[in-house]
SELO-140010 format. One record per residue (C-alpha): residue number from 1; x, y, z. Coordinates in steps of 0.02 Angstrom, whole numbers, plus 50000, padded with zeros to 5 digits. Each point is the difference from the previous one (the first is absolute). Layout:
// residues N
+------+-------+-------+-------+
! resi !    xx !    yy !    zz !
+------+-------+-------+-------+
!  NUM !     X !     Y !     Z !
...
+------+-------+-------+-------+
***
This chain:
// residues 200
+------+-------+-------+-------+
! resi !    xx !    yy !    zz !
+------+-------+-------+-------+
!    1 ! 49011 ! 50210 ! 51343 !
!    2 ! 50152 ! 50111 ! 50024 !
!    3 ! 50116 ! 50003 ! 49849 !
!    4 ! 50188 ! 50032 ! 49986 !
!    5 ! 50052 ! 50179 ! 49960 !
!    6 ! 50048 ! 49957 ! 49820 !
!    7 ! 49828 ! 49928 ! 49960 !
!    8 ! 49883 ! 50090 ! 49881 !
!    9 ! 49814 ! 49961 ! 50010 !
!   10 ! 49876 ! 50039 ! 49861 !
!   11 ! 49812 ! 49988 ! 50014 !
!   12 ! 49893 ! 50018 ! 49844 !
!   13 ! 49813 ! 50027 ! 50019 !
!   14 ! 49880 ! 50037 ! 49858 !
!   15 ! 49851 ! 50046 ! 50110 !
!   16 ! 50027 ! 50183 ! 50044 !
!   17 ! 49866 ! 49992 ! 50135 !
!   18 ! 50111 ! 49889 ! 50106 !
!   19 ! 50156 ! 50108 ! 49993 !
!   20 ! 49959 ! 50102 ! 50156 !
!   21 ! 49992 ! 49840 ! 50102 !
!   22 ! 50162 ! 49934 ! 49926 !
!   23 ! 50088 ! 50165 ! 50035 !
!   24 ! 49938 ! 49993 ! 50178 !
!   25 ! 50075 ! 49826 ! 50022 !
!   26 ! 50163 ! 50052 ! 49920 !
!   27 ! 50018 ! 50154 ! 50109 !
!   28 ! 50005 ! 49896 ! 50159 !
!   29 ! 50121 ! 49871 ! 49930 !
!   30 ! 50179 ! 50003 ! 50069 !
!   31 ! 50067 ! 49997 ! 49820 !
!   32 ! 49880 ! 50131 ! 49934 !
!   33 ! 50138 ! 50100 ! 49913 !
!   34 ! 50042 ! 49845 ! 49896 !
!   35 ! 49822 ! 49966 ! 49943 !
!   36 ! 49933 ! 50074 ! 49839 !
!   37 ! 49815 ! 49988 ! 49954 !
!   38 ! 49949 ! 50018 ! 49817 !
!   39 ! 49823 ! 50023 ! 49935 !
!   40 ! 50008 ! 49896 ! 49840 !
!   41 ! 49964 ! 49830 ! 49924 !
!   42 ! 50152 ! 49887 ! 49997 !
!   43 ! 50007 ! 49927 ! 49825 !
!   44 ! 50115 ! 49945 ! 49859 !
!   45 ! 50004 ! 50171 ! 49915 !
!   46 ! 50030 ! 50176 ! 50062 !
!   47 ! 49885 ! 50150 ! 49985 !
!   48 ! 49849 ! 49914 ! 49923 !
!   49 ! 49830 ! 50051 ! 50065 !
!   50 ! 49914 ! 49842 ! 50060 !
!   51 ! 49815 ! 49984 ! 50046 !
!   52 ! 49983 ! 49962 ! 50185 !
!   53 ! 49838 ! 49946 ! 50083 !
!   54 ! 49984 ! 50060 ! 50180 !
!   55 ! 49883 ! 49891 ! 50100 !
!   56 ! 49915 ! 50122 ! 50119 !
!   57 ! 49920 ! 49857 ! 50096 !
!   58 ! 50161 ! 49902 ! 50035 !
!   59 ! 50166 ! 50078 ! 49952 !
!   60 ! 50089 ! 49832 ! 49998 !
!   61 ! 49914 ! 49951 ! 49838 !
!   62 ! 50043 ! 50161 ! 49907 !
!   63 ! 50089 ! 49947 ! 49842 !
!   64 ! 50076 ! 50040 ! 49832 !
!   65 ! 49955 ! 49823 ! 49947 !
!   66 ! 49811 ! 50002 ! 49997 !
!   67 ! 49847 ! 50101 ! 50048 !
!   68 ! 49909 ! 49931 ! 50153 !
!   69 ! 49820 ! 49951 ! 49964 !
!   70 ! 49912 ! 50117 ! 50123 !
!   71 ! 49967 ! 50185 ! 49971 !
!   72 ! 50110 ! 50076 ! 50136 !
!   73 ! 50143 ! 50028 ! 49879 !
!   74 ! 50101 ! 50154 ! 49961 !
!   75 ! 50100 ! 49990 ! 49839 !
!   76 ! 50152 ! 50108 ! 49972 !
!   77 ! 50163 ! 50000 ! 49903 !
!   78 ! 50160 ! 49973 ! 50097 !
!   79 ! 50176 ! 50020 ! 49933 !
!   80 ! 50104 ! 49842 ! 49985 !
!   81 ! 50176 ! 49979 ! 50064 !
!   82 ! 50123 ! 49856 ! 49988 !
!   83 ! 50094 ! 49946 ! 50155 !
!   84 ! 50156 ! 49992 ! 49890 !
!   85 ! 49993 ! 50187 ! 49967 !
!   86 ! 49958 ! 50039 ! 50180 !
!   87 ! 50149 ! 49914 ! 50080 !
!   88 ! 50135 ! 50018 ! 49867 !
!   89 ! 50063 ! 50159 ! 50082 !
!   90 ! 50039 ! 49895 ! 50154 !
!   91 ! 50111 ! 49874 ! 49910 !
!   92 ! 50089 ! 49894 ! 50047 !
!   93 ! 49880 ! 49900 ! 50106 !
!   94 ! 50049 ! 49832 ! 50069 !
!   95 ! 49845 ! 49938 ! 50090 !
!   96 ! 49821 ! 50033 ! 49944 !
!   97 ! 49841 ! 49957 ! 50094 !
!   98 ! 49831 ! 50033 ! 49918 !
!   99 ! 49816 ! 49967 ! 50026 !
!  100 ! 49872 ! 50014 ! 49860 !
!  101 ! 49812 ! 49987 ! 50028 !
!  102 ! 49912 ! 50087 ! 49856 !
!  103 ! 49847 ! 49896 ! 49959 !
!  104 ! 50065 ! 49912 ! 49844 !
!  105 ! 50119 ! 50135 ! 49938 !
!  106 ! 50152 ! 49910 ! 50071 !
!  107 ! 50070 ! 49947 ! 49830 !
!  108 ! 50015 ! 50182 ! 49944 !
!  109 ! 50080 ! 50055 ! 50162 !
!  110 ! 50131 ! 49862 ! 49994 !
!  111 ! 50042 ! 50030 ! 49817 !
!  112 ! 50042 ! 50177 ! 50052 !
!  113 ! 50127 ! 49930 ! 50124 !
!  114 ! 50104 ! 49890 ! 49883 !
!  115 ! 50156 ! 50110 ! 50013 !
!  116 ! 49994 ! 49980 ! 50188 !
!  117 ! 49985 ! 49811 ! 49988 !
!  118 ! 50148 ! 49995 ! 49881 !
!  119 ! 50116 ! 50112 ! 50102 !
!  120 ! 49961 ! 49970 ! 50184 !
!  121 ! 50099 ! 49870 ! 50096 !
!  122 ! 49850 ! 49934 ! 50095 !
!  123 ! 49815 ! 50028 ! 49970 !
!  124 ! 49854 ! 49933 ! 50099 !
!  125 ! 49818 ! 50045 ! 49969 !
!  126 ! 49824 ! 49963 ! 50054 !
!  127 ! 49858 ! 50012 ! 49874 !
!  128 ! 49816 ! 49961 ! 49995 !
!  129 ! 49953 ! 49876 ! 49865 !
!  130 ! 49819 ! 50005 ! 49942 !
!  131 ! 49972 ! 49902 ! 49839 !
!  132 ! 49830 ! 50080 ! 49969 !
!  133 ! 50068 ! 50178 ! 50010 !
!  134 ! 50151 ! 49955 ! 49893 !
!  135 ! 49891 ! 49930 ! 49862 !
!  136 ! 49882 ! 50151 ! 50005 !
!  137 ! 50148 ! 50104 ! 49938 !
!  138 ! 50026 ! 49882 ! 49854 !
!  139 ! 50158 ! 49926 ! 50075 !
!  140 ! 50030 ! 49814 ! 49984 !
!  141 ! 50027 ! 49924 ! 50172 !
!  142 ! 50128 ! 49877 ! 49931 !
!  143 ! 50094 ! 50141 ! 49912 !
!  144 ! 50006 ! 50097 ! 50164 !
!  145 ! 50064 ! 49847 ! 50091 !
!  146 ! 50133 ! 49974 ! 49866 !
!  147 ! 50054 ! 50181 ! 50023 !
!  148 ! 50016 ! 49973 ! 50188 !
!  149 ! 50100 ! 49840 ! 49974 !
!  150 ! 50124 ! 50099 ! 49893 !
!  151 ! 50055 ! 50105 ! 50148 !
!  152 ! 49947 ! 49911 ! 50158 !
!  153 ! 49971 ! 49841 ! 50094 !
!  154 ! 49816 ! 50002 ! 50051 !
!  155 ! 49945 ! 49939 ! 50170 !
!  156 ! 49822 ! 49975 ! 50062 !
!  157 ! 49944 ! 50019 ! 50179 !
!  158 ! 49864 ! 49874 ! 50039 !
!  159 ! 49867 ! 50005 ! 50136 !
!  160 ! 50085 ! 49862 ! 50099 !
!  161 ! 50149 ! 50116 ! 50030 !
!  162 ! 50111 ! 49918 ! 49871 !
!  163 ! 50097 ! 50082 ! 49859 !
!  164 ! 50021 ! 49903 ! 49838 !
!  165 ! 50112 ! 50029 ! 49852 !
!  166 ! 49894 ! 50034 ! 49846 !
!  167 ! 50143 ! 50037 ! 49881 !
!  168 ! 49936 ! 49876 ! 49870 !
!  169 ! 49814 ! 50036 ! 50020 !
!  170 ! 49886 ! 50053 ! 49858 !
!  171 ! 49819 ! 50053 ! 50016 !
!  172 ! 49935 ! 49821 ! 49994 !
!  173 ! 50119 ! 49950 ! 50140 !
!  174 ! 49931 ! 50140 ! 50109 !
!  175 ! 49822 ! 49950 ! 49961 !
!  176 ! 50037 ! 49821 ! 50050 !
!  177 ! 50087 ! 50054 ! 50160 !
!  178 ! 49857 ! 50110 ! 50058 !
!  179 ! 49861 ! 49894 ! 49925 !
!  180 ! 49924 ! 50149 ! 49912 !
!  181 ! 49993 ! 50077 ! 49826 !
!  182 ! 50017 ! 50171 ! 50081 !
!  183 ! 50159 ! 50037 ! 50098 !
!  184 ! 50017 ! 50138 ! 50129 !
!  185 ! 50158 ! 49986 ! 50103 !
!  186 ! 50165 ! 50087 ! 50039 !
!  187 ! 50169 ! 49965 ! 49924 !
!  188 ! 50169 ! 50022 ! 50080 !
!  189 ! 50129 ! 50040 ! 49865 !
!  190 ! 50187 ! 49993 ! 50026 !
!  191 ! 50160 ! 50004 ! 49899 !
!  192 ! 50095 ! 49915 ! 50142 !
!  193 ! 49925 ! 49838 ! 50063 !
!  194 ! 50100 ! 50012 ! 50161 !
!  195 ! 49886 ! 50141 ! 50056 !
!  196 ! 49850 ! 49886 ! 50011 !
!  197 ! 50078 ! 49911 ! 50148 !
!  198 ! 49972 ! 50158 ! 50102 !
!  199 ! 49813 ! 49988 ! 49967 !
!  200 ! 49974 ! 49818 ! 50045 !
+------+-------+-------+-------+
***
């Protein structure tokens, strides 16, 4: 994707071992001067040291939420940062696009973005939703859903290429929809329901 000149792009990665690959990708991007990469854990508080479990077998399951069961794990402390504090120097911002895939830590990341949700004109986001990972952190799934409903309309993308409005869904509704006690899916979040028409 090529972005307009006024766009600012932030990438936050906790796993320091992957930074060299991310830098390599950034350096060949046409907007490379507008892209900032930060080695941190996006969270709801700044400057805390948070335990992070690096999965040396499969980096995609590295997490601040839980320790994978196998032994190929490297534990280290990573400094936390809120997205609010990161982008406030770039105010005002009218349109915000975000993607969060952090193995169950999504609630903490989004709570650190509340100022953005309150002050941007339009926000659209894509997050992974894994009920098992969320509960491992001691977060109530229904409380997380209620938090999302406060700021967004939630849409679900189903396997039959349809998008449904889940703005009134609780955890039980999701379980009934997917026919499973365990839910692993993606959410589309938006503050402007007109945007969803561009995705259908």
